[in-house]
CHARMM-style PDB file with segment names, atoms N, HN, CA, C and O in Angstrom:
ATOM      1  N   UNK     1       9.375 -17.832  -1.664  1.00  0.00      PROA
ATOM      2  CA  UNK     1       8.632 -16.884  -3.022  1.00  0.00      PROA
ATOM      3  C   UNK     1       7.814 -15.884  -1.691  1.00  0.00      PROA
ATOM      4  O   UNK     1       7.688 -16.276  -0.531  1.00  0.00      PROA
ATOM      5  N   UNK     2       7.283 -14.404  -2.280  1.00  0.00      PROA
ATOM      6  HN  UNK     2       7.385 -14.085  -3.222  1.00  0.00      PROA
ATOM      7  CA  UNK     2       6.461 -14.026  -2.177  1.00  0.00      PROA
ATOM      8  C   UNK     2       5.286 -14.239  -2.752  1.00  0.00      PROA
ATOM      9  O   UNK     2       5.395 -14.688  -3.893  1.00  0.00      PROA
ATOM     10  N   UNK     3       4.016 -14.053  -2.310  1.00  0.00      PROA
ATOM     11  HN  UNK     3       3.928 -13.688  -1.383  1.00  0.00      PROA
ATOM     12  CA  UNK     3       3.069 -14.173  -3.005  1.00  0.00      PROA
ATOM     13  C   UNK     3       1.970 -13.216  -2.590  1.00  0.00      PROA
ATOM     14  O   UNK     3       1.536 -13.370  -1.449  1.00  0.00      PROA
ATOM     15  N   UNK     4       1.462 -12.269  -3.323  1.00  0.00      PROA
ATOM     16  HN  UNK     4       1.815 -12.143  -4.250  1.00  0.00      PROA
ATOM     17  CA  UNK     4       1.235 -10.862  -3.695  1.00  0.00      PROA
ATOM     18  C   UNK     4      -0.424 -11.514  -3.931  1.00  0.00      PROA
ATOM     19  O   UNK     4      -0.391 -12.571  -4.562  1.00  0.00      PROA
ATOM     20  N   UNK     5      -1.788 -11.079  -3.547  1.00  0.00      PROA
ATOM     21  HN  UNK     5      -1.815 -10.220  -3.035  1.00  0.00      PROA
ATOM     22  CA  UNK     5      -2.932 -10.707  -4.191  1.00  0.00      PROA
ATOM     23  C   UNK     5      -2.539  -9.874  -4.432  1.00  0.00      PROA
ATOM     24  O   UNK     5      -1.894  -9.119  -3.706  1.00  0.00      PROA
ATOM     25  N   UNK     6      -2.924  -9.702  -6.008  1.00  0.00      PROA
ATOM     26  HN  UNK     6      -3.448 -10.316  -6.599  1.00  0.00      PROA
ATOM     27  CA  UNK     6      -3.362  -7.840  -6.759  1.00  0.00      PROA
ATOM     28  C   UNK     6      -4.513  -8.073  -7.055  1.00  0.00      PROA
ATOM     29  O   UNK     6      -4.815  -9.225  -6.742  1.00  0.00      PROA
ATOM     30  N   UNK     7      -5.430  -7.437  -7.585  1.00  0.00      PROA
ATOM     31  HN  UNK     7      -5.184  -6.502  -7.839  1.00  0.00      PROA
ATOM     32  CA  UNK     7      -6.638  -6.854  -8.320  1.00  0.00      PROA
ATOM     33  C   UNK     7      -6.886  -5.863  -9.849  1.00  0.00      PROA
ATOM     34  O   UNK     7      -6.339  -4.796 -10.126  1.00  0.00      PROA
ATOM     35  N   UNK     8      -7.884  -6.637 -10.661  1.00  0.00      PROA
ATOM     36  HN  UNK     8      -8.328  -7.504 -10.437  1.00  0.00      PROA
ATOM     37  CA  UNK     8      -7.207  -5.438 -12.166  1.00  0.00      PROA
ATOM     38  C   UNK     8      -6.640  -3.987 -11.537  1.00  0.00      PROA
ATOM     39  O   UNK     8      -6.985  -3.310 -10.568  1.00  0.00      PROA
ATOM     40  N   UNK     9      -5.599  -3.841 -12.568  1.00  0.00      PROA
ATOM     41  HN  UNK     9      -5.319  -4.391 -13.355  1.00  0.00      PROA
ATOM     42  CA  UNK     9      -5.296  -2.633 -12.940  1.00  0.00      PROA
ATOM     43  C   UNK     9      -4.216  -2.501 -11.404  1.00  0.00      PROA
ATOM     44  O   UNK     9      -3.964  -1.303 -11.278  1.00  0.00      PROA
ATOM     45  N   UNK    10      -3.767  -3.041 -10.646  1.00  0.00      PROA
ATOM     46  HN  UNK    10      -3.972  -4.015 -10.748  1.00  0.00      PROA
ATOM     47  CA  UNK    10      -2.733  -2.948  -9.553  1.00  0.00      PROA
ATOM     48  C   UNK    10      -1.589  -3.516  -9.384  1.00  0.00      PROA
ATOM     49  O   UNK    10      -1.519  -4.744  -9.355  1.00  0.00      PROA
ATOM     50  N   UNK    11      -0.868  -2.999  -9.291  1.00  0.00      PROA
ATOM     51  HN  UNK    11      -0.924  -2.001  -9.314  1.00  0.00      PROA
ATOM     52  CA  UNK    11       0.868  -3.299  -9.234  1.00  0.00      PROA
ATOM     53  C   UNK    11       1.345  -2.973  -7.837  1.00  0.00      PROA
ATOM     54  O   UNK    11       1.178  -2.228  -6.871  1.00  0.00      PROA
ATOM     55  N   UNK    12       2.467  -4.612  -8.618  1.00  0.00      PROA
ATOM     56  HN  UNK    12       2.602  -5.218  -9.403  1.00  0.00      PROA
ATOM     57  CA  UNK    12       3.852  -4.380  -8.279  1.00  0.00      PROA
ATOM     58  C   UNK    12       5.097  -3.239  -8.014  1.00  0.00      PROA
ATOM     59  O   UNK    12       4.836  -2.161  -8.549  1.00  0.00      PROA
ATOM     60  N   UNK    13       6.052  -3.267  -7.482  1.00  0.00      PROA
ATOM     61  HN  UNK    13       6.263  -4.142  -7.048  1.00  0.00      PROA
ATOM     62  CA  UNK    13       7.323  -2.462  -7.774  1.00  0.00      PROA
ATOM     63  C   UNK    13       7.955  -3.367  -6.969  1.00  0.00      PROA
ATOM     64  O   UNK    13       7.735  -3.907  -5.884  1.00  0.00      PROA
ATOM     65  N   UNK    14       9.323  -3.387  -8.326  1.00  0.00      PROA
ATOM     66  HN  UNK    14       9.502  -2.949  -9.207  1.00  0.00      PROA
ATOM     67  CA  UNK    14      10.417  -4.352  -8.014  1.00  0.00      PROA
ATOM     68  C   UNK    14      11.817  -3.175  -8.084  1.00  0.00      PROA
ATOM     69  O   UNK    14      11.777  -2.158  -8.777  1.00  0.00      PROA
ATOM     70  N   UNK    15      12.811  -3.506  -7.360  1.00  0.00      PROA
ATOM     71  HN  UNK    15      12.844  -4.332  -6.796  1.00  0.00      PROA
ATOM     72  CA  UNK    15      14.038  -2.653  -6.964  1.00  0.00      PROA
ATOM     73  C   UNK    15      13.439  -1.041  -7.829  1.00  0.00      PROA
ATOM     74  O   UNK    15      13.916  -0.667  -8.900  1.00  0.00      PROA
ATOM     75  N   UNK    16      12.526  -0.418  -7.201  1.00  0.00      PROA
ATOM     76  HN  UNK    16      12.139  -0.722  -6.331  1.00  0.00      PROA
ATOM     77  CA  UNK    16      12.086   1.260  -8.193  1.00  0.00      PROA
ATOM     78  C   UNK    16      12.483   1.506  -9.449  1.00  0.00      PROA
ATOM     79  O   UNK    16      12.994   2.572  -9.794  1.00  0.00      PROA
ATOM     80  N   UNK    17      12.169   0.058 -10.574  1.00  0.00      PROA
ATOM     81  HN  UNK    17      11.755  -0.808 -10.294  1.00  0.00      PROA
ATOM     82  CA  UNK    17      12.046   0.546 -11.554  1.00  0.00      PROA
ATOM     83  C   UNK    17      11.491  -0.077 -12.447  1.00  0.00      PROA
ATOM     84  O   UNK    17      11.414   0.049 -13.669  1.00  0.00      PROA
ATOM     85  N   UNK    18      10.981  -0.993 -11.469  1.00  0.00      PROA
ATOM     86  HN  UNK    18      11.044  -1.095 -10.476  1.00  0.00      PROA
ATOM     87  CA  UNK    18      10.215  -2.087 -12.315  1.00  0.00      PROA
ATOM     88  C   UNK    18       8.919  -2.784 -11.952  1.00  0.00      PROA
ATOM     89  O   UNK    18       8.889  -3.734 -11.170  1.00  0.00      PROA
ATOM     90  N   UNK    19       7.625  -2.170 -12.674  1.00  0.00      PROA
ATOM     91  HN  UNK    19       7.650  -1.398 -13.309  1.00  0.00      PROA
ATOM     92  CA  UNK    19       6.715  -2.724 -12.717  1.00  0.00      PROA
ATOM     93  C   UNK    19       5.733  -3.005 -12.566  1.00  0.00      PROA
ATOM     94  O   UNK    19       4.932  -2.263 -13.135  1.00  0.00      PROA
ATOM     95  N   UNK    20       5.156  -4.108 -11.810  1.00  0.00      PROA
ATOM     96  HN  UNK    20       5.807  -4.710 -11.348  1.00  0.00      PROA
ATOM     97  CA  UNK    20       3.954  -5.345 -13.262  1.00  0.00      PROA
ATOM     98  C   UNK    20       2.549  -5.447 -12.262  1.00  0.00      PROA
ATOM     99  O   UNK    20       2.327  -5.692 -11.076  1.00  0.00      PROA
ATOM    100  N   UNK    21       1.769  -5.116 -13.448  1.00  0.00      PROA
ATOM    101  HN  UNK    21       1.950  -4.917 -14.411  1.00  0.00      PROA
ATOM    102  CA  UNK    21       0.307  -4.549 -13.805  1.00  0.00      PROA
ATOM    103  C   UNK    21      -0.448  -5.624 -13.917  1.00  0.00      PROA
ATOM    104  O   UNK    21      -0.327  -6.429 -14.840  1.00  0.00      PROA
ATOM    105  N   UNK    22      -1.573  -5.751 -12.667  1.00  0.00      PROA
ATOM    106  HN  UNK    22      -1.671  -5.097 -11.917  1.00  0.00      PROA
ATOM    107  CA  UNK    22      -2.595  -6.561 -13.578  1.00  0.00      PROA
ATOM    108  C   UNK    22      -2.988  -6.112 -14.286  1.00  0.00      PROA
ATOM    109  O   UNK    22      -2.890  -5.021 -13.723  1.00  0.00      PROA
ATOM    110  N   UNK    23      -3.655  -5.758 -15.615  1.00  0.00      PROA
ATOM    111  HN  UNK    23      -3.734  -6.644 -16.072  1.00  0.00      PROA
ATOM    112  CA  UNK    23      -3.611  -5.677 -16.847  1.00  0.00      PROA
ATOM    113  C   UNK    23      -5.672  -6.587 -17.061  1.00  0.00      PROA
ATOM    114  O   UNK    23      -6.673  -6.000 -17.475  1.00  0.00      PROA
ATOM    115  N   UNK    24      -5.594  -7.724 -16.700  1.00  0.00      PROA
ATOM    116  HN  UNK    24      -4.781  -8.200 -16.364  1.00  0.00      PROA
ATOM    117  CA  UNK    24      -6.737  -8.942 -16.871  1.00  0.00      PROA
ATOM    118  C   UNK    24      -6.903  -9.416 -16.691  1.00  0.00      PROA
ATOM    119  O   UNK    24      -5.943 -10.145 -16.939  1.00  0.00      PROA
ATOM    120  N   UNK    25      -7.754 -10.093 -16.170  1.00  0.00      PROA
ATOM    121  HN  UNK    25      -8.534  -9.501 -15.968  1.00  0.00      PROA
ATOM    122  CA  UNK    25      -8.481 -11.359 -15.479  1.00  0.00      PROA
ATOM    123  C   UNK    25      -9.233 -12.235 -15.916  1.00  0.00      PROA
ATOM    124  O   UNK    25     -10.395 -11.996 -15.586  1.00  0.00      PROA
ATOM    125  N   UNK    26      -9.128 -13.123 -16.492  1.00  0.00      PROA
ATOM    126  HN  UNK    26      -8.184 -13.317 -16.760  1.00  0.00      PROA
ATOM    127  CA  UNK    26     -10.441 -14.178 -17.421  1.00  0.00      PROA
ATOM    128  C   UNK    26     -10.311 -15.165 -17.466  1.00  0.00      PROA
ATOM    129  O   UNK    26      -9.776 -15.702 -18.436  1.00  0.00      PROA
ATOM    130  N   UNK    27     -10.846 -15.955 -16.201  1.00  0.00      PROA
ATOM    131  HN  UNK    27     -11.281 -15.519 -15.413  1.00  0.00      PROA
ATOM    132  CA  UNK    27     -11.181 -17.166 -15.728  1.00  0.00      PROA
ATOM    133  C   UNK    27      -9.794 -17.139 -15.335  1.00  0.00      PROA
ATOM    134  O   UNK    27      -9.131 -16.166 -14.977  1.00  0.00      PROA
ATOM    135  N   UNK    28      -9.369 -18.626 -15.481  1.00  0.00      PROA
ATOM    136  HN  UNK    28      -9.907 -19.417 -15.772  1.00  0.00      PROA
ATOM    137  CA  UNK    28      -8.053 -18.595 -14.890  1.00  0.00      PROA
ATOM    138  C   UNK    28      -7.039 -18.485 -15.331  1.00  0.00      PROA
ATOM    139  O   UNK    28      -5.984 -18.921 -14.870  1.00  0.00      PROA
ATOM    140  N   UNK    29      -7.240 -17.755 -16.501  1.00  0.00      PROA
ATOM    141  HN  UNK    29      -8.097 -17.400 -16.875  1.00  0.00      PROA
ATOM    142  CA  UNK    29      -5.569 -16.585 -16.737  1.00  0.00      PROA
ATOM    143  C   UNK    29      -5.695 -15.098 -16.248  1.00  0.00      PROA
ATOM    144  O   UNK    29      -6.727 -14.539 -15.875  1.00  0.00      PROA
ATOM    145  N   UNK    30      -4.670 -14.673 -16.313  1.00  0.00      PROA
ATOM    146  HN  UNK    30      -3.832 -15.127 -16.616  1.00  0.00      PROA
ATOM    147  CA  UNK    30      -3.951 -13.194 -15.500  1.00  0.00      PROA
ATOM    148  C   UNK    30      -2.840 -12.506 -16.968  1.00  0.00      PROA
ATOM    149  O   UNK    30      -1.725 -12.954 -17.234  1.00  0.00      PROA
ATOM    150  N   UNK    31      -3.410 -11.569 -17.583  1.00  0.00      PROA
ATOM    151  HN  UNK    31      -4.316 -11.205 -17.367  1.00  0.00      PROA
ATOM    152  CA  UNK    31      -2.845 -11.284 -18.369  1.00  0.00      PROA
ATOM    153  C   UNK    31      -1.922 -10.104 -17.116  1.00  0.00      PROA
ATOM    154  O   UNK    31      -2.461  -9.808 -16.050  1.00  0.00      PROA
ATOM    155  N   UNK    32      -0.476  -9.551 -17.518  1.00  0.00      PROA
ATOM    156  HN  UNK    32      -0.038  -9.792 -18.385  1.00  0.00      PROA
ATOM    157  CA  UNK    32       0.144  -9.136 -17.169  1.00  0.00      PROA
ATOM    158  C   UNK    32       1.153  -7.665 -17.822  1.00  0.00      PROA
ATOM    159  O   UNK    32       1.925  -7.701 -18.780  1.00  0.00      PROA
ATOM    160  N   UNK    33       0.924  -6.822 -17.209  1.00  0.00      PROA
ATOM    161  HN  UNK    33       0.297  -6.792 -16.430  1.00  0.00      PROA
ATOM    162  CA  UNK    33       2.133  -5.596 -17.924  1.00  0.00      PROA
ATOM    163  C   UNK    33       3.258  -5.361 -16.867  1.00  0.00      PROA
ATOM    164  O   UNK    33       3.434  -5.091 -15.679  1.00  0.00      PROA
ATOM    165  N   UNK    34       3.995  -5.666 -18.190  1.00  0.00      PROA
ATOM    166  HN  UNK    34       3.852  -5.885 -19.156  1.00  0.00      PROA
ATOM    167  CA  UNK    34       5.514  -5.089 -16.976  1.00  0.00      PROA
ATOM    168  C   UNK    34       6.467  -3.966 -17.833  1.00  0.00      PROA
ATOM    169  O   UNK    34       6.963  -4.032 -18.958  1.00  0.00      PROA
ATOM    170  N   UNK    35       6.495  -2.953 -16.832  1.00  0.00      PROA
ATOM    171  HN  UNK    35       6.093  -2.900 -15.918  1.00  0.00      PROA
ATOM    172  CA  UNK    35       7.617  -1.340 -17.126  1.00  0.00      PROA
ATOM    173  C   UNK    35       8.998  -1.691 -16.673  1.00  0.00      PROA
ATOM    174  O   UNK    35       9.265  -1.700 -15.472  1.00  0.00      PROA
ATOM    175  N   UNK    36      10.045  -2.031 -17.752  1.00  0.00      PROA
ATOM    176  HN  UNK    36       9.828  -2.023 -18.728  1.00  0.00      PROA
ATOM    177  CA  UNK    36      11.231  -2.359 -16.490  1.00  0.00      PROA
ATOM    178  C   UNK    36      12.036  -1.932 -17.961  1.00  0.00      PROA
ATOM    179  O   UNK    36      11.799  -1.952 -19.169  1.00  0.00      PROA
ATOM    180  N   UNK    37      13.389  -1.449 -16.825  1.00  0.00      PROA
ATOM    181  HN  UNK    37      13.582  -1.433 -15.844  1.00  0.00      PROA
ATOM    182  CA  UNK    37      13.798  -0.379 -18.039  1.00  0.00      PROA
ATOM    183  C   UNK    37      14.333  -1.646 -19.664  1.00  0.00      PROA
ATOM    184  O   UNK    37      14.261  -2.875 -19.658  1.00  0.00      PROA
ATOM    185  N   UNK    38      14.808  -0.761 -20.801  1.00  0.00      PROA
ATOM    186  HN  UNK    38      14.867   0.238 -20.805  1.00  0.00      PROA
ATOM    187  CA  UNK    38      15.445  -1.812 -22.001  1.00  0.00      PROA
ATOM    188  C   UNK    38      16.368  -2.595 -21.221  1.00  0.00      PROA
ATOM    189  O   UNK    38      15.986  -3.757 -21.083  1.00  0.00      PROA
ATOM    190  N   UNK    39      17.663  -2.270 -20.570  1.00  0.00      PROA
ATOM    191  HN  UNK    39      17.973  -1.326 -20.682  1.00  0.00      PROA
ATOM    192  CA  UNK    39      18.290  -3.257 -20.487  1.00  0.00      PROA
ATOM    193  C   UNK    39      18.194  -4.765 -19.464  1.00  0.00      PROA
ATOM    194  O   UNK    39      19.134  -5.466 -19.089  1.00  0.00      PROA
ATOM    195  N   UNK    40      16.658  -4.946 -19.186  1.00  0.00      PROA
ATOM    196  HN  UNK    40      15.895  -4.376 -19.490  1.00  0.00      PROA
ATOM    197  CA  UNK    40      16.764  -5.080 -18.405  1.00  0.00      PROA
ATOM    198  C   UNK    40      15.570  -7.106 -19.031  1.00  0.00      PROA
ATOM    199  O   UNK    40      14.395  -7.471 -19.059  1.00  0.00      PROA
ATOM    200  N   UNK    41      16.666  -7.576 -19.297  1.00  0.00      PROA
ATOM    201  HN  UNK    41      17.621  -7.280 -19.274  1.00  0.00      PROA
ATOM    202  CA  UNK    41      15.638  -8.442 -20.536  1.00  0.00      PROA
ATOM    203  C   UNK    41      13.771  -9.383 -19.370  1.00  0.00      PROA
ATOM    204  O   UNK    41      13.641  -9.965 -18.294  1.00  0.00      PROA
ATOM    205  N   UNK    42      13.426  -9.229 -19.787  1.00  0.00      PROA
ATOM    206  HN  UNK    42      13.531  -8.756 -20.662  1.00  0.00      PROA
ATOM    207  CA  UNK    42      11.681  -9.934 -19.682  1.00  0.00      PROA
ATOM    208  C   UNK    42      10.885 -11.071 -20.269  1.00  0.00      PROA
ATOM    209  O   UNK    42       9.745 -11.036 -20.732  1.00  0.00      PROA
ATOM    210  N   UNK    43      11.867 -12.273 -20.135  1.00  0.00      PROA
ATOM    211  HN  UNK    43      12.793 -12.302 -19.759  1.00  0.00      PROA
ATOM    212  CA  UNK    43      10.519 -13.533 -20.304  1.00  0.00      PROA
ATOM    213  C   UNK    43       9.809 -14.545 -19.975  1.00  0.00      PROA
ATOM    214  O   UNK    43       9.989 -15.206 -18.953  1.00  0.00      PROA
ATOM    215  N   UNK    44       8.774 -14.786 -20.983  1.00  0.00      PROA
ATOM    216  HN  UNK    44       8.627 -14.249 -21.814  1.00  0.00      PROA
ATOM    217  CA  UNK    44       7.648 -16.100 -19.728  1.00  0.00      PROA
ATOM    218  C   UNK    44       9.135 -16.606 -19.634  1.00  0.00      PROA
ATOM    219  O   UNK    44      10.244 -16.218 -20.001  1.00  0.00      PROA
ATOM    220  N   UNK    45       8.475 -17.901 -18.807  1.00  0.00      PROA
ATOM    221  HN  UNK    45       7.574 -18.217 -18.508  1.00  0.00      PROA
ATOM    222  CA  UNK    45       9.152 -18.932 -18.280  1.00  0.00      PROA
ATOM    223  C   UNK    45       9.917 -19.864 -18.953  1.00  0.00      PROA
ATOM    224  O   UNK    45      11.102 -20.141 -18.769  1.00  0.00      PROA
ATOM    225  N   UNK    46       8.818 -20.507 -20.072  1.00  0.00      PROA
ATOM    226  HN  UNK    46       7.855 -20.282 -20.221  1.00  0.00      PROA
ATOM    227  CA  UNK    46       9.573 -21.035 -20.904  1.00  0.00      PROA
ATOM    228  C   UNK    46       9.984 -20.693 -22.193  1.00  0.00      PROA
ATOM    229  O   UNK    46      10.003 -21.578 -23.049  1.00  0.00      PROA
ATOM    230  N   UNK    47      10.373 -19.352 -22.520  1.00  0.00      PROA
ATOM    231  HN  UNK    47      10.358 -18.634 -21.825  1.00  0.00      PROA
ATOM    232  CA  UNK    47      10.578 -18.773 -23.667  1.00  0.00      PROA
ATOM    233  C   UNK    47      12.763 -18.807 -22.956  1.00  0.00      PROA
ATOM    234  O   UNK    47      13.852 -19.111 -23.443  1.00  0.00      PROA
ATOM    235  N   UNK    48      12.182 -18.237 -21.502  1.00  0.00      PROA
ATOM    236  HN  UNK    48      11.297 -17.991 -21.106  1.00  0.00      PROA
ATOM    237  CA  UNK    48      13.641 -18.230 -20.685  1.00  0.00      PROA
ATOM    238  C   UNK    48      14.423 -19.590 -20.736  1.00  0.00      PROA
ATOM    239  O   UNK    48      15.621 -19.621 -21.016  1.00  0.00      PROA
ATOM    240  N   UNK    49      13.453 -21.071 -20.362  1.00  0.00      PROA
ATOM    241  HN  UNK    49      12.479 -21.045 -20.135  1.00  0.00      PROA
ATOM    242  CA  UNK    49      14.282 -21.994 -20.774  1.00  0.00      PROA
ATOM    243  C   UNK    49      14.571 -22.288 -21.978  1.00  0.00      PROA
ATOM    244  O   UNK    49      15.570 -22.986 -22.144  1.00  0.00      PROA
ATOM    245  N   UNK    50      13.758 -21.829 -23.213  1.00  0.00      PROA
ATOM    246  HN  UNK    50      12.946 -21.262 -23.078  1.00  0.00      PROA
ATOM    247  CA  UNK    50      14.376 -22.485 -23.855  1.00  0.00      PROA
ATOM    248  C   UNK    50      15.722 -21.207 -24.471  1.00  0.00      PROA
ATOM    249  O   UNK    50      16.415 -21.367 -25.475  1.00  0.00      PROA
ATOM    250  N   UNK    51      15.751 -20.473 -23.892  1.00  0.00      PROA
ATOM    251  HN  UNK    51      15.188 -20.344 -23.076  1.00  0.00      PROA
ATOM    252  CA  UNK    51      17.128 -19.623 -24.106  1.00  0.00      PROA
ATOM    253  C   UNK    51      18.329 -20.201 -23.405  1.00  0.00      PROA
ATOM    254  O   UNK    51      19.487 -19.990 -23.768  1.00  0.00      PROA
ATOM    255  N   UNK    52      17.909 -21.093 -22.173  1.00  0.00      PROA
ATOM    256  HN  UNK    52      16.968 -21.265 -21.879  1.00  0.00      PROA
ATOM    257  CA  UNK    52      19.282 -20.982 -21.480  1.00  0.00      PROA
ATOM    258  C   UNK    52      18.987 -22.396 -21.925  1.00  0.00      PROA
ATOM    259  O   UNK    52      19.876 -22.980 -21.305  1.00  0.00      PROA
ATOM    260  N   UNK    53      18.366 -23.294 -22.553  1.00  0.00      PROA
ATOM    261  HN  UNK    53      17.645 -22.820 -23.057  1.00  0.00      PROA
ATOM    262  CA  UNK    53      18.694 -24.724 -22.994  1.00  0.00      PROA
ATOM    263  C   UNK    53      19.569 -24.364 -24.445  1.00  0.00      PROA
ATOM    264  O   UNK    53      20.454 -25.186 -24.681  1.00  0.00      PROA
ATOM    265  N   UNK    54      19.420 -23.133 -25.541  1.00  0.00      PROA
ATOM    266  HN  UNK    54      18.700 -22.465 -25.350  1.00  0.00      PROA
ATOM    267  CA  UNK    54      20.166 -23.073 -26.106  1.00  0.00      PROA
ATOM    268  C   UNK    54      21.765 -22.471 -26.438  1.00  0.00      PROA
ATOM    269  O   UNK    54      22.630 -22.593 -27.305  1.00  0.00      PROA
ATOM    270  N   UNK    55      21.567 -21.832 -25.303  1.00  0.00      PROA
ATOM    271  HN  UNK    55      20.864 -21.733 -24.599  1.00  0.00      PROA
ATOM    272  CA  UNK    55      23.231 -21.437 -24.433  1.00  0.00      PROA
ATOM    273  C   UNK    55      23.588 -23.247 -23.487  1.00  0.00      PROA
ATOM    274  O   UNK    55      24.130 -23.109 -22.390  1.00  0.00      PROA
ATOM    275  N   UNK    56      23.417 -24.104 -23.739  1.00  0.00      PROA
ATOM    276  HN  UNK    56      22.978 -24.217 -24.630  1.00  0.00      PROA
ATOM    277  CA  UNK    56      24.327 -24.535 -22.573  1.00  0.00      PROA
ATOM    278  C   UNK    56      24.855 -25.300 -23.730  1.00  0.00      PROA
ATOM    279  O   UNK    56      25.967 -25.811 -23.862  1.00  0.00      PROA
ATOM    280  N   UNK    57      23.397 -25.273 -24.901  1.00  0.00      PROA
ATOM    281  HN  UNK    57      22.494 -24.858 -24.793  1.00  0.00      PROA
ATOM    282  CA  UNK    57      23.689 -26.935 -26.142  1.00  0.00      PROA
ATOM    283  C   UNK    57      25.112 -26.199 -26.606  1.00  0.00      PROA
ATOM    284  O   UNK    57      26.195 -26.773 -26.727  1.00  0.00      PROA
ATOM    285  N   UNK    58      24.831 -24.742 -26.843  1.00  0.00      PROA
ATOM    286  HN  UNK    58      23.951 -24.276 -26.744  1.00  0.00      PROA
ATOM    287  CA  UNK    58      26.023 -23.723 -27.738  1.00  0.00      PROA
ATOM    288  C   UNK    58      27.123 -23.849 -26.590  1.00  0.00      PROA
ATOM    289  O   UNK    58      27.385 -24.988 -26.977  1.00  0.00      PROA
ATOM    290  N   UNK    59      27.889 -23.699 -25.647  1.00  0.00      PROA
ATOM    291  HN  UNK    59      27.676 -22.774 -25.333  1.00  0.00      PROA
ATOM    292  CA  UNK    59      28.609 -23.940 -24.884  1.00  0.00      PROA
ATOM    293  C   UNK    59      28.949 -25.270 -24.539  1.00  0.00      PROA
ATOM    294  O   UNK    59      30.137 -25.583 -24.463  1.00  0.00      PROA
ATOM    295  N   UNK    60      28.208 -25.942 -24.361  1.00  0.00      PROA
ATOM    296  HN  UNK    60      27.243 -25.688 -24.423  1.00  0.00      PROA
ATOM    297  CA  UNK    60      29.134 -27.506 -24.503  1.00  0.00      PROA
ATOM    298  C   UNK    60      29.643 -27.602 -25.877  1.00  0.00      PROA
ATOM    299  O   UNK    60      30.734 -28.152 -26.022  1.00  0.00      PROA
ATOM    300  N   UNK    61      28.737 -26.945 -27.383  1.00  0.00      PROA
ATOM    301  HN  UNK    61      27.850 -26.498 -27.265  1.00  0.00      PROA
ATOM    302  CA  UNK    61      29.443 -27.157 -28.815  1.00  0.00      PROA
ATOM    303  C   UNK    61      30.816 -26.649 -28.447  1.00  0.00      PROA
ATOM    304  O   UNK    61      31.980 -26.904 -28.756  1.00  0.00      PROA
ATOM    305  N   UNK    62      30.334 -26.028 -27.853  1.00  0.00      PROA
ATOM    306  HN  UNK    62      29.388 -25.821 -27.601  1.00  0.00      PROA
ATOM    307  CA  UNK    62      32.411 -25.339 -27.906  1.00  0.00      PROA
ATOM    308  C   UNK    62      33.212 -25.775 -27.113  1.00  0.00      PROA
ATOM    309  O   UNK    62      34.418 -25.930 -27.305  1.00  0.00      PROA
ATOM    310  N   UNK    63      32.341 -26.109 -25.746  1.00  0.00      PROA
ATOM    311  HN  UNK    63      31.362 -25.983 -25.590  1.00  0.00      PROA
ATOM    312  CA  UNK    63      33.781 -27.173 -25.429  1.00  0.00      PROA
ATOM    313  C   UNK    63      34.368 -27.838 -25.704  1.00  0.00      PROA
ATOM    314  O   UNK    63      35.551 -27.928 -25.374  1.00  0.00      PROA
ATOM    315  N   UNK    64      33.519 -28.858 -26.705  1.00  0.00      PROA
ATOM    316  HN  UNK    64      32.558 -28.785 -26.972  1.00  0.00      PROA
ATOM    317  CA  UNK    64      33.976 -29.804 -27.306  1.00  0.00      PROA
ATOM    318  C   UNK    64      34.711 -29.575 -28.623  1.00  0.00      PROA
ATOM    319  O   UNK    64      35.621 -30.249 -29.106  1.00  0.00      PROA
ATOM    320  N   UNK    65      34.289 -28.792 -28.964  1.00  0.00      PROA
ATOM    321  HN  UNK    65      33.550 -28.244 -28.572  1.00  0.00      PROA
ATOM    322  CA  UNK    65      35.397 -27.725 -30.521  1.00  0.00      PROA
ATOM    323  C   UNK    65      36.814 -27.786 -29.521  1.00  0.00      PROA
ATOM    324  O   UNK    65      37.643 -28.635 -29.847  1.00  0.00      PROA
ATOM    325  N   UNK    66      37.054 -27.114 -28.586  1.00  0.00      PROA
ATOM    326  HN  UNK    66      36.380 -26.424 -28.321  1.00  0.00      PROA
ATOM    327  CA  UNK    66      37.921 -26.702 -27.826  1.00  0.00      PROA
ATOM    328  C   UNK    66      38.876 -28.316 -27.340  1.00  0.00      PROA
ATOM    329  O   UNK    66      40.103 -28.269 -27.432  1.00  0.00      PROA
ATOM    330  N   UNK    67      38.343 -29.366 -26.953  1.00  0.00      PROA
ATOM    331  HN  UNK    67      37.346 -29.404 -26.878  1.00  0.00      PROA
ATOM    332  CA  UNK    67      39.036 -30.127 -26.402  1.00  0.00      PROA
ATOM    333  C   UNK    67      39.372 -30.948 -28.082  1.00  0.00      PROA
ATOM    334  O   UNK    67      40.533 -31.349 -28.157  1.00  0.00      PROA
ATOM    335  N   UNK    68      38.813 -31.120 -28.908  1.00  0.00      PROA
ATOM    336  HN  UNK    68      37.869 -30.795 -28.848  1.00  0.00      PROA
ATOM    337  CA  UNK    68      39.095 -31.563 -30.044  1.00  0.00      PROA
ATOM    338  C   UNK    68      40.372 -31.062 -30.701  1.00  0.00      PROA
ATOM    339  O   UNK    68      41.170 -31.783 -31.301  1.00  0.00      PROA
ATOM    340  N   UNK    69      40.522 -29.217 -30.449  1.00  0.00      PROA
ATOM    341  HN  UNK    69      39.874 -28.632 -29.962  1.00  0.00      PROA
ATOM    342  CA  UNK    69      41.652 -28.934 -31.050  1.00  0.00      PROA
ATOM    343  C   UNK    69      42.749 -28.242 -30.175  1.00  0.00      PROA
ATOM    344  O   UNK    69      43.479 -27.293 -30.463  1.00  0.00      PROA
ATOM    345  N   UNK    70      42.647 -29.108 -28.823  1.00  0.00      PROA
ATOM    346  HN  UNK    70      42.054 -29.879 -28.589  1.00  0.00      PROA
ATOM    347  CA  UNK    70      43.793 -29.660 -28.603  1.00  0.00      PROA
ATOM    348  C   UNK    70      45.151 -31.000 -28.384  1.00  0.00      PROA
ATOM    349  OT1 UNK    70      46.305 -30.671 -28.109  1.00  0.00      PROA
TER     350      UNK     70
END
């Protein structure tokens, strides 16, 4: 994992088309701004994990349906 130190209003660039900016630092919380192309999904980790769980549950149900049909 790459670890970077940034101050308020400083940024990092990923792959020429994604920019992450430190918008605010308040206590132990940091607000980040993300500029990315619309086709690049950007989620907080807990949202991403929920999406993955839902996709896996849906995939499991579809696999069970396919097995039952055979």
